[in-house]
C-alpha positions in Angstrom: 6.4 -20.9 -12.5 6.0 -24.6 -11.9 3.6 -25.9 -9.3 6.5 -27.3 -7.2 8.2 -23.9 -7.0 5.0 -22.1 -6.5 4.2 -24.0 -3.4 7.6 -23.7 -1.6 7.7 -21.4 1.3 4.4 -19.7 0.5 2.3 -21.2 3.2 2.0 -19.0 6.2 -0.2 -18.8 9.2 -3.0 -16.3 8.9 -3.2 -14.1 11.9 -6.5 -13.0 13.1 -5.9 -9.4 12.3 -5.8 -10.3 8.6 -9.6 -10.8 8.9 -11.9 -7.9 9.4 -11.6 -7.3 13.1 -14.9 -5.6 13.9 -18.1 -7.4 14.6 -16.7 -10.9 15.0 -17.1 -13.6 17.6 -14.5 -16.3 18.4 -15.7 -19.8 18.7 -14.1 -22.4 20.9 -12.3 -23.7 17.8 -10.6 -20.3 17.3 -12.6 -19.6 14.1 -13.7 -16.0 13.7 -17.4 -15.7 12.8 -19.3 -12.4 12.1 -21.8 -11.4 14.6 -24.0 -9.3 12.5 -23.8 -10.4 8.8 -26.2 -13.3 8.8 -23.6 -16.1 8.8 -24.2 -19.3 10.8 -21.2 -20.8 12.6 -22.6 -24.3 11.9 -22.2 -23.6 8.1 -18.4 -23.5 8.4 -16.8 -26.5 6.7 -13.4 -27.8 7.7 -10.9 -25.0 7.1 -13.6 -22.8 5.5 -13.0 -19.0 5.7 -15.7 -17.3 7.7 -18.2 -15.6 5.4 -17.3 -17.8 2.4 -20.2 -20.1 1.3 -19.3 -23.7 0.7 -19.5 -25.2 -2.7 -22.6 -27.1 -1.5 -24.1 -23.8 -0.5 -23.7 -22.7 -4.1 -25.2 -25.8 -5.6 -28.4 -25.2 -7.6 -31.8 -26.5 -6.6 -33.3 -29.4 -8.6 -34.2 -27.7 -11.9 -36.9 -28.6 -14.4 -35.0 -29.8 -17.5 -37.9 -28.9 -19.8 -37.3 -25.3 -19.0 -33.5 -25.3 -19.7 -31.4 -24.8 -22.8 -28.2 -26.2 -21.1 -27.8 -29.3 -19.1 -25.2 -29.2 -16.2 -21.5 -29.1 -16.9 -18.5 -30.8 -15.3 -15.1 -29.2 -14.9 -11.8 -30.5 -13.3 -9.3 -27.7 -14.0 -8.2 -29.6 -17.2 -11.3 -30.4 -19.2 -15.1 -29.8 -19.5 -17.9 -32.3 -19.8 -21.5 -31.6 -20.6 -24.3 -33.8 -19.5 -26.6 -35.0 -22.2 -30.4 -34.7 -21.8 -30.7 -38.4 -21.0 -29.8 -40.0 -17.7 -26.2 -41.1 -18.4 -24.7 -39.5 -21.5 -21.8 -37.2 -21.0 -20.4 -35.2 -23.9 -16.6 -35.3 -23.5 -13.8 -34.5 -26.0 -10.5 -33.8 -24.2 -8.4 -31.3 -25.9 -10.9 -30.5 -28.7 -13.8 -28.0 -29.4 -16.7 -29.6 -27.6 -19.6 -28.0 -29.4 -20.3 -28.1 -33.1 -23.5 -26.2 -33.6 -26.9 -25.7 -32.2 -29.8 -28.0 -32.5 -33.4 -26.8 -31.9 -32.7 -26.9 -28.1 -29.6 -28.8 -27.0 -26.2 -28.4 -28.6 -25.1 -30.9 -31.2 -21.7 -31.8 -29.8 -18.4 -32.9 -31.1 -17.9 -35.8 -28.7 -16.8 -39.3 -28.0 -19.6 -41.9 -28.4 -22.3 -41.4 -25.7 -23.1 -44.3 -23.5 -26.8 -45.2 -23.2 -28.9 -47.0 -20.7 -32.3 -48.7 -20.8 -34.4 -49.8 -17.9 -36.9 -52.6 -18.6 -36.4 -52.0 -22.3 -37.0 -48.2 -22.3 -34.7 -45.2 -22.2 -35.6 -42.0 -20.3 -34.8 -38.4 -20.5 -33.8 -36.5 -17.4 -36.7 -34.8 -15.8 -34.7 -32.6 -13.4 -31.0 -31.8 -12.9 -28.7 -30.2 -10.3 -25.3 -28.5 -10.7 -22.5 -28.3 -8.2 -18.9 -27.1 -9.0 -17.6 -30.6 -8.4 -20.4 -32.7 -9.8 -23.6 -32.8 -11.8 -26.8 -34.7 -11.1 -29.8 -35.9 -13.2 -32.9 -37.8 -12.3 -36.2 -39.1 -13.6 -39.2 -40.9 -12.0 -41.0 -43.7 -13.7 -44.0 -45.0 -11.8 -42.5 -46.1 -8.5 -38.9 -46.2 -9.7 -36.6 -43.1 -9.2 -33.4 -43.1 -11.1 -30.7 -40.6 -10.1 -27.3 -40.2 -11.8 -24.3 -38.3 -10.3 -21.2 -37.6 -12.3 -17.8 -36.3 -11.3 -14.6 -35.9 -13.4 -11.4 -37.4 -11.9 -9.3 -34.4 -10.9 -7.1 -33.0 -13.7 -7.6 -36.2 -15.8 -9.7 -37.5 -18.7 -11.8 -39.9 -16.7 -15.6 -39.6 -16.1 -17.2 -41.3 -13.0 -20.8 -42.4 -12.7 -23.0 -43.4 -9.8 -26.5 -44.4 -10.9 -29.0 -45.0 -8.1 -32.3 -46.9 -8.5 -34.8 -46.2 -5.7 -38.0 -48.1 -5.2 -40.6 -45.6 -3.8 -43.4 -48.2 -3.7 -44.5 -50.7 -1.2 -43.6 -53.9 -3.1 -40.1 -55.1 -4.1 -39.3 -55.1 -7.8 -36.7 -56.4 -10.2 -35.5 -54.2 -13.0 -33.4 -55.2 -16.1 -30.8 -52.5 -16.7 -28.8 -52.5 -20.0 -25.8 -50.4 -20.7 -24.2 -50.0 -24.1 -22.1 -47.7 -26.3 -22.8 -47.2 -30.0 -20.1 -49.0 -32.1 -18.7 -50.8 -29.0 -16.4 -53.9 -29.4 -13.5 -55.8 -27.9 -14.5 -57.3 -24.6 -11.4 -57.7 -22.5 -10.2 -60.8 -20.6 -9.8 -58.8 -17.5 -12.3 -56.7 -15.5 -15.7 -56.1 -17.3 -15.3 -53.3 -19.8 -16.7 -51.9 -23.1 -14.5 -50.1 -25.6 -16.1 -47.4 -27.8 -14.1 -46.0 -30.7 -14.4 -42.6 -32.3 -13.1 -42.8 -35.9 -13.6 -39.1 -36.3 -11.6 -38.1 -33.3 -9.2 -41.0 -33.3 -9.8 -41.8 -29.7 -10.9 -44.8 -27.7 -13.2 -44.5 -24.7 -13.0 -47.5 -22.3 -16.0 -48.0 -20.0 -15.2 -50.1 -16.9 -17.7 -51.4 -14.4 -17.3 -51.5 -10.6 -20.4 -53.4 -9.7 -20.1 -56.6 -11.8 -22.5 -56.8 -14.7 -23.2 -59.6 -17.0 -21.4 -58.9 -20.3 -22.5 -59.7 -23.8 -20.3 -62.0 -25.9 -19.5 -59.3 -28.4 -18.6 -56.6 -25.9 -21.4 -54.3 -27.0 -23.3 -54.0 -23.8 -23.5 -54.9 -20.1 -26.6 -55.7 -18.2 -27.8 -56.2 -14.6 -30.9 -57.5 -13.0 -31.5 -55.4 -10.0 -33.6 -56.6 -7.1 -34.7 -53.4 -5.3 -36.8 -54.0 -2.1 -39.6 -51.6 -1.2 -38.3 -48.3 0.1 -34.7 -49.3 -0.7 -32.0 -48.4 -3.3 -29.4 -50.1 -5.5 -26.5 -48.4 -7.0 -24.3 -49.0 -10.1 -20.8 -47.5 -10.4 -18.8 -47.2 -13.6 -16.3 -45.1 -15.2 -15.0 -44.0 -18.7 -11.3 -43.4 -19.4 -10.1 -41.8 -22.7 -7.3 -43.9 -24.0 -4.4 -41.7 -24.7 -0.9 -42.8 -26.0 1.4 -43.4 -23.1 -1.2 -43.0 -20.4 -1.4 -45.7 -17.8 -4.7 -47.6 -17.6 -6.9 -47.7 -14.5 -8.4 -51.1 -15.0 -6.7 -52.7 -12.0 -7.8 -50.0 -9.5 -11.5 -51.1 -9.2 -13.7 -50.1 -6.3 -10.9 -48.7 -4.0 -9.6 -46.5 -6.8 -13.0 -45.4 -7.8 -14.0 -44.3 -4.3 -10.7 -42.5 -3.7 -11.0 -40.5 -6.9 -14.7 -39.8 -6.2 -13.9 -38.3 -2.9 -10.7 -36.6 -4.1 -12.6 -34.7 -6.8 -14.7 -32.9 -4.2 -11.8 -32.4 -1.8 -9.6 -30.7 -4.3 -12.4 -28.5 -5.5 -13.1 -27.4 -1.9 -9.4 -26.8 -1.2 -9.0 -24.6 -4.2 -12.2 -22.7 -3.5 -10.9 -22.0 0.1 -7.5 -21.0 -1.2 -9.0 -18.4 -3.5 -9.9 -16.3 -0.4 -6.9 -17.1 1.8 -3.9 -14.8 1.8 -0.7 -16.7 1.6 -2.3 -19.9 0.2 -0.3 -22.6 -1.6 -2.3 -22.5 -4.9 -2.8 -19.0 -6.2 -0.2 -16.3 -6.1 -2.7 -13.9 -4.6 -6.2 -14.0 -3.2 -9.7 -12.7 -3.9 -11.2 -10.3 -1.3 -13.4 -11.9 1.4 -16.9 -10.4 1.4 -19.0 -10.5 4.6 -22.5 -9.2 4.5 -26.0 -10.0 5.7 -27.2 -9.0 2.3 -28.0 -12.4 0.7 -28.3 -11.0 -2.9 -25.0 -9.2 -2.9 -23.2 -12.1 -1.2 -24.5 -14.8 -3.6 -23.7 -12.6 -6.6 -20.2 -12.0 -5.5 -19.3 -15.5 -4.7 -20.9 -17.0 -7.8 -19.0 -14.5 -9.8 -15.7 -15.6 -8.3 -16.7 -19.3 -8.7 -17.2 -18.7 -12.4 -13.5 -18.0 -12.8 -12.5 -21.2 -10.9 -14.9 -23.3 -13.1 -12.9 -22.0 -16.1 -9.4 -22.2 -14.6 -7.1 -24.5 -16.4 -3.8 -25.8 -15.0 -2.5 -27.6 -18.0 -2.0 -24.8 -20.6 1.0 -22.6 -21.2 0.9 -21.6 -17.6 -0.7 -23.5 -14.7 -3.1 -20.7 -14.0 -5.1 -19.8 -17.1 -8.6 -18.6 -17.1 -10.1 -19.7 -20.4 -13.1 -17.8 -21.7 -15.5 -20.8 -22.1 -15.1 -24.5 -21.8 -16.8 -25.6 -25.0 -14.4 -23.8 -27.3 -11.2 -25.3 -28.7 -8.8 -25.8 -25.8 -7.0 -22.7 -24.6 -9.1 -20.0 -26.3 -8.9 -16.7 -24.3 -10.7 -13.6 -25.5 -9.1 -10.2 -24.6 -12.5 -8.6 -24.1 -13.9 -11.2 -21.7 -10.7 -11.4 -19.7 -10.6 -7.6 -19.2 -14.0 -7.6 -17.5 -12.5 -9.1 -14.4 -9.1 -7.4 -14.5 -9.0 -6.1 -10.9 -10.0 -9.5 -9.5 -7.4 -11.2 -11.8 -4.7 -8.9 -10.5 -5.7 -9.7 -6.9 -6.1 -13.4 -7.3 -3.3 -14.4 -9.7 -0.9 -11.5 -10.2 2.1 -13.7 -11.2 0.4 -15.3 -14.2 -1.5 -12.2 -15.1 1.8 -10.4 -15.5 3.1 -13.1 -17.9 -0.2 -13.2 -19.8 -0.3 -9.5 -20.2 3.2 -9.6 -21.8 1.8 -12.1 -24.4 -1.2 -9.9 -25.0 1.0 -6.8 -25.5 3.0 -8.7 -28.2 -0.2 -9.0 -30.4 -1.6 -6.6 -33.0 -4.9 -5.6 -31.3 -6.4 -4.6 -34.7 -5.7 -8.1 -36.2 -6.8 -10.7 -33.6 -9.9 -11.4 -31.6 -8.5 -14.1 -29.4 -5.4 -15.8 -28.3 -4.9 -19.5 -27.9 -2.8 -20.9 -25.2 -1.3 -24.3 -26.1 -0.8 -27.3 -23.8 2.9 -27.7 -24.6 3.7 -24.3 -23.1 5.5 -22.7 -26.0 7.4 -19.5 -25.5 4.7 -17.7 -27.3 1.1 -18.9 -28.0 -0.5 -19.2 -31.4 -2.9 -16.4 -32.1 -6.0 -16.6 -34.4 -5.4 -14.0 -37.1 -8.8 -13.4 -38.5 -12.1 -15.1 -38.7 -14.1 -15.6 -41.9 -15.8 -12.4 -43.0 -13.7 -10.2 -40.7 -11.5 -7.3 -41.8 -8.1 -6.8 -40.2 -9.4 -4.7 -37.4 -10.2 -7.5 -35.0 -12.5 -6.7 -32.1 -13.0 -3.0 -31.5 -12.7 -3.7 -27.8 -9.1 -5.0 -28.1 -7.2 -1.7 -27.4 -9.3 -1.0 -24.4 -9.2 -4.6 -23.1 -5.4 -5.0 -23.2 -4.9 -1.5 -21.8 -7.4 -2.2 -19.0 -5.7 -5.5 -18.1 -2.3 -3.8 -17.9 -3.6 -0.8 -16.0 -5.4 -3.0 -13.5 -2.3 -5.1 -12.9 -0.2 -2.0 -12.4 -2.8 -0.3 -10.1 -3.3 -3.3 -7.9 0.2 -4.6 -7.6 2.0 -1.2 -7.8 4.6 -2.9 -9.9 6.3 0.1 -11.4 9.2 -1.9 -12.7 6.8 -3.6 -15.2 6.5 -0.3 -17.1 10.1 -0.6 -18.1 10.0 -4.3 -19.1 10.6 -4.8 -22.8 7.9 -6.3 -25.1 9.7 -6.9 -28.4 11.2 -3.6 -29.4 9.1 -1.5 -26.9 8.7 -1.1 -23.2 5.4 -1.9 -21.5 4.9 1.9 -21.1 5.4 2.5 -24.8 2.9 -0.3 -25.6 0.4 1.4 -23.4 1.0 4.6 -25.3 0.3 2.8 -28.5 -2.9 1.3 -27.2 -4.2 4.6 -25.8 -3.6 6.4 -29.1 -4.4 3.5 -31.6 -7.6 5.4 -32.4 -5.6 7.7 -34.6 -5.0 4.8 -37.0 -8.7 4.4 -37.3 -9.5 7.9 -38.6 -10.8 7.8 -42.1 -9.8 11.3 -42.8 -7.2 13.5 -41.2 -9.9 16.0 -40.2 -11.9 13.3 -38.4 -12.2 13.5 -34.6 -13.8 10.1 -34.0 -12.3 6.7 -34.7 -14.1 4.3 -37.1 -14.3 0.9 -35.5 -15.4 -1.1 -38.6 -18.3 -3.4 -39.3 -20.7 -5.4 -37.1 -18.3 -8.4 -36.7 -15.8 -6.0 -35.2 -18.3 -4.6 -32.7 -21.4 -6.4 -31.4 -21.4 -8.9 -34.3 -25.2 -9.2 -34.6 -26.4 -5.5 -34.6 -26.1 -4.4 -38.2 -26.4 -0.6 -37.4 -23.9 -0.6 -34.6 -20.9 0.2 -36.8 -18.3 2.8 -37.8 -18.1 5.8 -35.5 -19.7 4.7 -32.3 -19.6 6.5 -28.9 -18.6 3.5 -26.8 -15.0 2.9 -27.8 -14.4 6.6 -28.5 -15.4 7.2 -24.9 -13.0 4.5 -23.9 -10.2 6.4 -25.7 -10.9 9.4 -23.4 -10.4 7.2 -20.4 -7.3 5.5 -21.7 -5.6 8.8 -22.5 -6.4 10.2 -19.1 -5.2 7.2 -17.3 -2.0 7.1 -19.3 -1.5 10.8 -18.5 -1.6 9.9 -14.8 1.0 7.2 -15.3 3.3 9.5 -17.3 2.9 12.3 -14.7 3.9 9.8 -12.0 7.0 9.1 -14.0 7.7 12.9 -14.4 6.7 13.3 -18.0 4.3 16.3 -17.5 4.5 17.5 -21.1 3.2 14.3 -22.7 0.6 14.0 -19.9 -0.7 17.5 -20.6 -0.9 16.7 -24.3 -2.9 13.5 -23.7 -5.4 15.3 -21.4 -5.9 18.0 -24.1 -6.6 15.3 -26.7 -8.9 13.5 -24.3 -10.9 16.8 -23.7 -11.2 17.3 -27.5 -12.5 13.8 -27.9 -15.1 14.4 -25.2 -16.5 17.1 -27.3 -16.6 14.8 -30.4 -18.3 12.0 -28.5 -20.9 14.4 -27.2 -22.0 15.2 -30.7 -23.3 11.7 -30.9 -25.8 12.2 -28.0 -29.5 12.4 -28.8 -30.7 15.2 -26.5 -33.7 14.4 -24.3 -33.7 10.7 -25.2 -30.8 9.3 -23.1 -29.4 7.4 -26.0 -26.6 7.8 -28.5 -26.1 7.6 -32.3 -23.6 5.9 -34.5 -22.2 7.8 -37.5 -21.9 5.7 -40.6 -19.3 6.2 -43.3 -21.9 7.4 -45.7 -22.8 10.2 -43.3 -25.9 8.5 -42.0 -26.6 9.1 -38.3 -28.4 6.1 -36.7 -30.0 6.3 -33.2 -28.7 3.4 -31.1 -30.7 2.1 -28.1 -28.1 -0.3 -26.7 -26.7 -0.9 -23.2 -23.1 -0.8 -24.3 -23.1 2.9 -25.1 -24.7 3.6 -21.7 -22.1 1.4 -19.9 -19.0 2.8 -21.5 -19.9 6.5 -21.8 -21.4 6.3 -18.3 -18.3 4.7 -16.8 -15.5 6.5 -18.7 -17.0 10.0 -19.2 -19.2 10.4 -16.2 -17.5 13.6 -15.0 -18.0 15.2 -18.4 -21.7 14.6 -18.6 -24.2 17.3 -17.6 -26.7 16.4 -14.9 -29.6 16.3 -17.4 -27.7 13.9 -19.7 -27.0 11.6 -16.8 -30.7 11.6 -15.7 -31.9 10.9 -19.2 -29.4 8.1 -19.8 -30.5 6.3 -16.6 -34.1 6.9 -17.5 -33.6 5.2 -20.9 -32.1 2.1 -19.2 -34.8 1.8 -16.7 -37.7 2.3 -19.2 -36.4 0.1 -22.0 -33.7 -2.3 -20.9 -34.2 -3.5 -17.3 -36.5 -6.3 -16.2 -37.4 -7.7 -12.8 -34.5 -10.3 -13.0 -32.2 -9.4 -15.9 -32.0 -6.9 -18.8 -32.2 -6.5 -22.5 -28.9 -5.6 -24.2 -30.8 -3.7 -26.9 -34.1 -2.0 -26.6 -37.0 -3.5 -28.5 -37.5 0.0 -29.8 -34.1 0.1 -31.5 -34.4 0.4 -35.3 -32.3 -2.8 -35.7 -33.9 -4.8 -33.0 -35.6 -7.3 -35.4 -32.3 -8.0 -37.1 -30.3 -8.4 -33.9 -31.9 -11.3 -32.1 -28.9 -13.0 -30.6 -29.2 -13.5 -26.8 -25.9 -11.7 -25.8 -26.3 -8.4 -27.7 -29.9 -8.3 -28.9 -33.3 -7.4 -27.4 -34.1 -10.9 -26.1 -31.4 -11.2 -23.5 -28.0 -9.9 -22.5 -24.3 -11.0 -22.3 -23.8 -11.9 -18.7 -21.4 -9.0 -18.0 -23.8 -6.3 -19.3 -25.9 -6.1 -16.2 -22.8 -5.7 -14.1 -21.3 -3.0 -16.2 -24.7 -1.3 -16.5 -24.8 -1.2 -12.6 -21.3 0.2 -12.7 -22.4 3.1 -15.0 -25.6 3.8 -13.1 -23.6 4.3 -9.9 -20.9 6.3 -11.7 -23.7 8.6 -12.9 -24.8 9.1 -9.3 -27.8 6.8 -9.3 -26.7 4.5 -6.6 -30.0 3.5 -5.2 -31.3 2.4 -8.7 -28.1 0.7 -9.6 -27.8 -1.4 -6.4 -31.5 -2.3 -6.4 -31.2 -3.6 -10.0 -28.0 -5.5 -9.1 -29.8 -7.3 -6.3 -32.6 -8.3 -8.6 -30.3 -10.2 -11.0 -29.6 -12.8 -8.3 -32.8 -14.4 -9.4 -31.3 -15.1 -12.8 -28.3 -17.2 -11.7 -30.3 -20.2 -10.5 -28.5 -22.5 -12.9 -25.1 -22.3 -11.3 -22.5 -19.7 -12.3 -22.3 -17.0 -15.0 -22.7 -17.9 -18.6 -22.0 -16.2 -22.0 -25.6 -14.9 -22.1 -29.0 -15.3 -20.6 -32.1 -15.2 -22.8 -35.8 -14.5 -22.3 -37.8 -17.4 -23.5 -41.3 -18.8 -23.9 -44.5 -17.1 -25.1 -43.9 -14.2 -22.7 -40.4 -13.3 -23.7 -41.5 -10.0 -25.2 -43.3 -9.0 -22.0 -41.9 -6.5 -19.5 -40.8 -9.3 -17.0 -40.2 -12.5 -18.9 -38.7 -15.8 -17.6 -34.9 -16.0 -18.1 -32.4 -18.8 -18.5 -28.8 -19.5 -19.7 -28.9 -19.1 -23.5 -27.8 -21.8 -26.0 -29.0 -20.5 -29.3 -26.6 -18.3 -31.2 -23.6 -20.4 -30.1 -23.8 -19.1 -26.4 -21.7 -21.1 -23.9 -22.9 -22.4 -20.5 -20.1 -20.7 -18.6 -18.0 -17.6 -19.5 -15.4 -15.6 -17.6 -17.2 -12.4 -18.5 -19.3 -13.2 -15.4 -16.4 -12.1 -13.4 -17.6 -8.6 -14.1 -20.1 -8.9 -11.2 -17.4 -9.4 -8.6 -15.5 -6.6 -10.4 -18.5 -4.2 -10.0 -18.9 -5.1 -6.3 -15.2 -4.6 -5.6 -14.6 -1.5 -7.8 -17.9 0.3 -7.5 -19.9 -0.8 -4.5 -16.7 -0.9 -2.3 -15.0 1.9 -4.2 -11.8 0.1 -4.9 -10.5 1.9 -8.0 -6.7 2.1 -7.4 -4.2 4.1 -9.4 -0.5 3.6 -9.9 1.4 5.6 -7.2 0.2 7.3 -4.0 -2.0 6.3 -1.2 -5.1 4.2 -1.8 -8.2 6.3 -2.1 -11.8 5.0 -2.5 -14.3 6.1 -5.0 -17.1 8.4 -3.9 -16.7 7.5 -0.2 -19.7 9.6 1.0 -22.3 7.9 -1.2 -24.4 5.4 0.8 -24.2 2.0 -1.0 -27.6 0.6 -0.1 -26.3 -2.4 1.8 -24.0 -3.1 4.8 -20.9 -5.2 4.4 -17.1 -5.6 4.8 -14.6 -6.4 2.1 -11.5 -7.8 3.7 -8.0 -8.9 2.5 -8.1 -6.3 -0.3 -4.7 -6.3 -2.0 -3.0 -3.0 -2.9 0.7 -3.2 -3.4 2.2 -5.2 -0.6 -0.6 -4.3 1.9 -4.0 -5.6 2.8 -7.0 -3.4 3.5 -10.5 -3.6 4.9 -13.3 -1.6 3.3 -16.6 -1.2 5.1 -19.8 -0.2 3.5 -22.3 1.5 5.9 -25.4 3.6 5.6 -23.3 6.8 5.2 -20.6 5.6 2.7 -17.3 3.8 2.9 -14.6 3.4 5.5 -11.0 2.3 4.7 -8.7 0.6 7.2 -5.3 -0.9 6.6 -5.0 -4.5 7.9 -1.3 -5.2 7.3 
């Protein structure tokens, strides 16, 4: 659907009864503000939804660059930029794969030539930095001179904007010689001051234009200023970089008026889209995310940063105008099935129209062949899929069957779109494709007598854990869940015979999965092809078995599983994906799946499983603790423990860079998913009335989730000290 069509007729006045009605006060402006959930009326921005933090609220503090592995990023719904460690460099490669490999600390990027700046003959690294969704900031202090750089990307364009402020903190006025240059620059223009940098490798030109008139060198290689900065005062330089692209109009004549307009527009559009995400009937998304109101600062911040992660990685210039890419540094348009499935409920609520089309493309693929799908910018009828990666067999990711099934199931459950089941995907209906996904495990049996599927080698599973291979409990437990959920769908359509058969097969597989449990230890084993049984001490078995087979587990097994996680995985701020006591721990040291950190979704799904196993208090307490780990902005591919104390019980934690880990990743949507699905019990099924999960279990916090989409209706869910309460809004 085009943007023009999408916007027509969709704007509608939001009545007050669409918001949670209880516990609110009405200001003189008519804005509803909660009385009892710790929200200040003065914090409301123009048009801001009550209870929703502003983007400025979600800015980071000033962070010590010496303790970080990633500098701040820039996103504008088309592209990603990554600040370099110095004060002005911005890594930027529109349409390409931004990162190349890892240096000892910072990424070595594929990028256009970085601009450089010297002050009185010296260059300086950033001492501190700050991230906001619409801009990034860096600063350094040299004696009595403070230098602060702020960058924004022009909205949905390939233009980077800079404001560099020089502040004199001393008592005597000083002059500073500032020189700006670009490696390999040439071709001074006869018009406004500019420097052109050429990337032979990427066949792109980057044109730097200056708003605040510098003196230009005769060869066009640099610009310089002599800044007279009085005591206690500041001077500012503004400039921009535009990627020269064939057929794209230049911005050289726009100068200061254009610069200021685009600077302000970048923030305004970001704020508008952030507000739209929580507004029913908005003009941007085809749905909306639920509105959370709570006085619990930890739960509130975790939820909204999780949703913000998805907006950071939203792209409006791919095959559809609403695509959530997995990470910004990868080649343009790369979407992993697995990561996308981890926010499937939120996806179905926020953007059901595009989710439906994306699922159709996912269902066309062979899940045992591909790991990802790439959405092109020219919007073809079908995207190009990556077939295999070097060293992989033809099984693809072991998670693909589950991921595509879960995405489809969530879409059906949230939207109640029964007609989608009968839509054709190639030579099958959606329902038939679901049946294939739920029973694909039969293709992975090595022998007809086997009862457990073999999911291949390490690259097909956790990639870095050499012993997590072949017959693992995690994805076999997922097969149990898929068959049972498919049985419910078939029964709703009247096919009781096949539904009964699937439930019988699921029950048989439950018994087979239980043979992999290590009694008394709370952990599970993998069964290798040579018959070797290897004890696994990894969070993913806990998360999947705990979530998908909770009703099948005896009370002692539940208790032992949670005990293992608490003893060996959880820290005071984050968790280890793998126990340091695992036999393969020394050979598995990648931040996302090894013992020195965790993929950002793992804490969320671990909390989900802890609560599903009946340990609500422990699960919610741990969830709240993870707030301390998201001080760098939004959710990433992984967070790592670092420094000399990284092996201690409660080590420092940061966004990981080593091992090719990205600064942002949509897997972080799993936190909002856990808050919606588990803490507020919203686990809908296709057909029937909406029922909440475990309504009598106290959640450990007080709050309201409003504008919760189920079919064509909206609901409010309230969490109290005695459980959950559901009320229909419209």
